[in-house]
N, C-alpha and C positions, 0 to 999 in steps of 0.2 A: 504494499499500501501506499503508495505516495502522500507526504504530508504536507499542507496547502501553502506551506512556507518554504520547500524544499528550494535550495540555491539560489536562497535569498541571503539579504543580511542586515540587521536592524543594530542603528547605534541608540543607546538610552542613556540617557543624562541624568545623574544621582539612580544610577542602578542598584549599587548595592547591597540598599536595606530596603524594607517595607514594601509600599506600591512598587517600587522602581525593580527591585528584586523580583517580585509576584509578574509584572510585565515581562522582564528578562526571562524569567523560569516559562511563561506562557508562549513565547515567540520563541523559545527553543522548542518546546514541546509540540510545537505547529512546523518544526523542520529549519527554523531560519537558525541560522548562524549569529552569536549577541556579540556585540561590541556594548560595554557600559563604561561611564564616567564613576569616579568616587573622588570625596575628598578627605575623608575622614580615615577611616576604620579600613587599613590594609587586610586585615584578619579576615572582616566582613566579605571582602571583595575577593578575597582567595579560597573563603568559603563558596561563597555563590560561583565561580568557575569551578572547584571540584562539585558542586550539585550537578550543574548541567552537565559536565564532562562524565560523571559518574551513570547518567541516563543515556547517554550517549551521544549530547549536544556538541558543538563548539561556541566557546566564549573567550573573551578575552577581556580584561580589564585594564582600564585607564585612568591613571591621577590627574585628575583635572579640577580647576577650580571652576567652575560652570558659571560662574560671573565676570569672569576675564574670557573677551574675544578669542586673546590668544592660544590660549587653553583650549577653548574649544575648536579653533580652527585644527590645533594639532594634534585634537583626539581623533577629528573626522579624518587628516591625513593620513596618522597611525593605522586607522580602520581601513582605509583605502589600500594600504600597501600593499603589493602584489606580495609581499615576503611574510607578512603577518602570519605567523603559524596556524592559528588558530581558525581564522577568519579572512577569506579570500574572495569573496565574490564584492560586485558594486555594490553601495547602500541602497538600497531599496525604500529603507525606513528610518527616522530619526523619531524617538520620542524625547521631546524635553518635559522629563517627568516634573522638575521640581514647580514647574505651573500649568503639568498636565496638557500639554500642547502637541499634538501629534502632528507631523508634516511627512505627508508621502512625496518621494522624490524631490530630495534635499538641495540636489543639484539646480532645479529650477526656483529655490527659494535664495533669497540674499541673507549674507552672513547677518544683517542685521535682525534678522528674524529669529535668530539661536538667542 
C-alpha cells in the first residue's frame, strides 16, 4: 500500500514538542519525510527523530530560532540539500507551527510569509 505522502517532504517549524511533534508524526505516518526545527531541547528533538525512525519514517532535526529569518532560511536550505541523509525530496509543504499557518508549495511564497 502506498501512503498518501510517499516521496513528499515536509518542514515543520517548532516541531520537536507538543502540537509540532504531533504534526511531524502524522506527516511521517502518512509517508512524508519530515524535517523540523527546534530551539530548545536537543533531547526532545533527538527523541522525536528516534520515534519517527523507529516506525520506518525519515526525520531530520534542525536547531533554529524561528524568529530569525536567516535561521529559517538556513533550515530550508538544510532540508533541500541533496546530501541530507534522512530527507532528500523537494519540500512539498511547510508548517509554521508556532502560528499554526501551513503553506503548501513554499517556493511560491516569499520568505517574509515565514
